[in-house]
Steps between C-alpha positions, in 0.01 A plus 500: 500500500627845409588712807294813566808724476583360154151555360304819447272575792126462440426862587768632264369270225144631541610862504716455191218337306252767609723791401579327168125515424477860621241413767481682834413362842201733506364326189532156659349621830200661326405177321602234756380705804828415675645779714792667325716460812457122484603500133809700590588246772471224239752670272734568795474137625394645833291199604512590869253780423268268304226267632491120489669338193159380381393863450837590351447235229168663413672839469766349273243336273307826463827688435619245240164489320485876465847549354481180290741264677471121528336412833681167525842663465419764765365238742804277443735789579303585816492139628874462441578825679262419789659158557847655518383756755339231716819294501698800625249548786501131604672434832707184492412354840691195635335169420581337836660568838820335389515731199449793736781379725734474203434867425587613851862591575693251713574758769128560551433125530764466771361792697150356476626162627680644804206724584259202498741292708536774763123555521432129555771482769344791693156336491644171633677676788181684603293181495761310705514771766121515523443125529791452745364753747325326788201666649523507877201364684321752717582472873270279700272703722413347833151528623448815703340456837219738548355599836130439547285805451334649799132420502266793492158463648196575282377757746821701456457507122140604529597778738754635253271479199191630670398838366349767723128505476328826424144523618269635241288801598225540237350792686825698490545424129151617420546810710802605295285513183279809507233505227448815302158666531408809304169683497432758227209749528417720201411868523447540126521273197840336462673221307703231678746232385556230763721190554484291820787253564561296183146532368438658159476877478153643447349847452196653664309827449326630810244775545473731802437368853614143432719279720742224390673267745815316389680223691831338406730251671823662376440816299252733338576720200252771403501778242258793555424741218425790739644495852265781614196282422558236772555447871696188605555296815791249522482235776283733705719806444374797298729599211510879491834570334402416142408861423188680378615593150305345211800289398549124448628292791666158515522306829688177570419352841683182604652322801 
């Protein structure tokens, strides 16, 4: 087979034939729809910038057909060139371990031998020292004589655990809770908003000369639209300090 260096490159051959026919790359690109940069890579044998060889063969056929070259000759040149390039890229790996050893320098083989020998020797020494070490048995512990515990009578325990008893006094507890009582007497029409303990709030419109009595266990809240329109008594005591001005008043009475 003729060497690639002794034969005209495929790209140079294509370019020479194209220029001989006075055809431009633009003409080939317009008809074949192949990018002009790809055509230039073909003529420069710049196959690293081209796609898979299957596509390259299609470009070459379209190129050859347009300028009137023989497709078989172009494909033959490409296959021959492609095979040469693949052979140059092939890595000649050793066929066996013995072949690989023959390729290694003798000095490296000796170093590898002595390194392996030293590593194995160290492992053997460590294993011998570990297996030869006798584990000492733990000292025998004699039974410890314990003195009998002093007995404690149940009555003593009960006396310690007994809690002081507190006598309940319901009367005193009830006496500490003072219910809230409020009496409201109207002098003229007035509007009230009332809440007793946790009961819902309600509103009430009263005319003149009416009386409302409220009783709550904890608290009474009352809103009065006109403080001058009412007189109030709280737990038997007359409330006189709420003023006589026709202004709203809010009272909160609680324990």
